[in-house]
C-alpha positions in Angstrom: 58.9 60.6 88.4 56.8 60.2 91.5 53.1 60.0 90.7 50.7 60.5 93.7 47.5 62.2 94.3 48.5 64.5 97.2 52.2 65.4 97.5 53.8 67.5 100.2 57.0 69.3 99.5 59.2 70.8 102.2 62.1 73.0 101.4 64.7 72.9 104.3 67.8 74.7 105.2 69.6 73.9 108.5 66.5 72.6 110.3 67.9 69.5 112.1 66.4 70.6 115.4 62.8 70.7 114.3 62.2 68.9 110.9 61.9 65.5 112.5 58.9 66.6 114.5 57.4 68.4 111.4 57.7 65.1 109.4 56.2 63.1 112.2 53.1 65.3 112.1 52.9 65.0 108.3 53.2 61.3 108.4 50.1 61.1 110.5 48.0 62.8 107.9 46.4 60.0 105.8 45.4 62.3 103.0 49.1 62.9 102.1 50.4 60.2 99.8 54.0 61.2 99.5 56.4 63.6 101.3 59.5 65.1 99.6 62.1 67.1 101.5 64.5 69.3 99.5 67.6 70.0 101.6 68.9 73.2 100.0 72.5 73.1 101.1 72.2 72.6 104.8 75.5 72.4 106.8 73.9 70.6 109.7 72.2 67.1 110.1 69.0 68.0 108.3 69.5 65.4 105.6 70.4 62.7 108.2 67.2 63.4 110.1 65.1 63.1 107.0 66.8 59.8 106.0 66.0 58.4 109.5 62.3 59.0 108.8 62.5 57.1 105.4 61.4 60.2 103.6 62.2 61.0 99.9 65.1 63.4 100.0 66.6 65.8 97.4 70.0 67.2 98.5 72.0 70.1 97.1 75.4 70.9 98.3 74.9 74.7 97.9 72.1 76.9 99.0 70.1 78.1 96.0 67.0 79.5 97.5 63.5 78.5 98.6 62.0 78.9 95.1 64.7 76.9 93.5 64.2 74.0 96.0 60.5 73.8 95.3 60.9 74.0 91.5 63.4 71.1 91.6 60.9 69.0 93.5 58.2 69.9 91.0 60.4 68.5 88.2 60.3 65.0 89.9 56.6 64.6 90.8 53.3 64.1 89.2 50.4 65.1 91.4 46.8 66.2 91.6 47.3 68.4 94.7 50.5 70.0 95.9 51.1 70.8 99.6 53.8 73.2 100.5 55.1 73.2 104.1 57.8 75.0 105.9 60.3 72.8 107.8 60.1 74.6 111.1 56.4 74.1 112.0 57.0 71.2 114.3 54.0 69.4 115.6 51.7 72.3 114.6 52.2 71.1 111.0 49.1 68.8 111.7 47.1 71.9 111.1 47.8 71.6 107.3 44.8 69.4 107.1 42.7 72.5 107.3 44.2 73.7 104.0 44.0 70.3 102.2 40.3 69.6 102.8 38.8 72.7 101.0 40.9 72.1 97.9 40.1 68.4 97.8 36.4 69.3 98.1 36.7 71.9 95.3 35.8 74.8 97.6 39.1 76.5 96.6 41.9 76.1 94.0 44.5 77.5 96.4 44.5 77.7 100.2 46.9 79.7 102.3 47.5 79.3 106.0 46.9 82.5 108.0 48.9 82.5 111.3 47.9 84.2 114.5 49.8 87.4 115.3 53.5 86.9 116.3 54.2 86.4 120.0 57.2 88.7 120.0 58.2 91.9 118.2 60.0 91.3 114.9 60.6 93.8 112.2 58.7 96.9 111.2 56.3 95.3 108.7 58.2 96.4 105.6 58.5 92.9 104.0 54.8 92.1 104.7 53.6 95.5 103.4 55.7 95.2 100.3 54.3 91.7 99.6 50.7 92.8 100.2 51.0 95.9 98.1 52.7 94.0 95.3 49.9 91.5 95.1 47.3 94.3 95.2 49.2 96.3 92.5 49.0 93.4 90.1 45.6 91.8 91.0 43.6 94.5 92.9 43.1 91.8 95.6 44.2 92.2 99.2 45.5 89.2 101.1 46.7 89.1 104.7 48.8 85.9 104.5 50.8 86.9 101.4 54.1 85.6 102.9 52.8 82.3 104.3 54.6 79.2 103.0 51.8 76.9 104.1 49.8 76.3 100.9 47.8 73.8 98.9 47.5 74.1 95.1 45.6 72.0 92.5 47.8 70.8 89.6 45.9 73.1 87.2 47.0 76.1 89.2 50.7 75.1 89.2 50.6 74.4 85.4 49.2 77.9 84.8 51.8 79.8 86.9 54.4 81.0 84.4 57.0 82.5 86.7 58.4 81.0 89.9 61.6 82.8 91.2 64.4 80.9 92.9 64.3 83.0 96.1 62.0 84.3 98.8 59.7 86.0 96.2 58.1 82.6 95.5 55.0 83.1 97.6 54.2 86.5 96.0 54.9 85.3 92.5 52.8 82.2 92.8 49.9 84.2 94.5 49.9 86.7 91.7 50.1 84.0 89.1 47.1 82.2 90.6 44.9 85.2 90.9 45.7 86.4 87.3 44.8 82.9 86.2 41.3 83.3 87.6 41.7 80.7 90.3 40.0 80.9 93.7 42.2 81.6 96.7 41.1 81.1 100.3 43.0 82.2 103.3 42.4 79.9 106.3 43.3 80.6 109.9 45.6 78.0 111.4 47.0 77.4 114.8 50.5 76.9 113.6 53.8 78.1 115.1 57.2 78.4 113.6 60.5 80.0 114.3 59.9 83.7 114.7 62.5 86.3 113.8 63.3 88.9 116.4 65.4 92.1 116.4 68.9 90.7 116.3 71.3 91.6 113.5 70.8 88.2 111.8 67.0 88.6 111.9 67.2 92.0 110.2 69.7 90.6 107.6 67.2 87.8 106.9 64.3 90.3 106.5 66.4 92.5 104.3 67.1 89.5 102.0 63.4 88.8 101.9 62.6 92.4 101.0 65.1 92.5 98.2 64.0 89.2 96.8 60.3 90.3 96.8 61.2 93.7 95.3 63.2 91.9 92.5 60.3 89.5 91.9 57.8 92.3 91.5 60.1 94.2 89.2 60.7 91.1 87.0 57.0 90.5 86.8 56.4 94.1 85.7 58.9 93.6 82.9 57.3 90.2 81.9 53.7 91.6 81.9 
């Protein structure tokens, strides 16, 4: 069990080309006490790059899903504040400090990084609209960064979230859980960049998987409520 004040968890899948830069940016943030990378079945050199940085690594031979990776990390850490970061942010990951400060200063219980508009055309907004509508349906609150994986939580929030799916529905489920628990959520604009999806077949397949995962998550939460 790793016990630290501020712990950053990075789920990663085939990110050998960028995760090293992401980690370098995080290592320069003094407020972060420990960094844990969960390699969720990568078939490239993601794990080797992490080891070279002397970062705590959890490695799974099969891909189980983003939510699964984060939940497994949570089983191994004791923390006061949890920082969730996507692996493909590169040097722009330094902007995560904008999310950490308000939570440490008790100005919010959860902060979510709100990106600038994408630089190229991607999908048709179906995934984003589903996530935003799903959160509104359960909480009557509207958020613009519902899909952002750049987040900071207090330990109390995490302990009060009863359902975290194994898949891409994790952000929606954790947002709904935090709001229903009465916690304060603050969306904060960040100057972050990450790998954007376009309009190739693989991009539509990825978004289709996201859509189904979120739809399934919302359905399960309906049954559980």
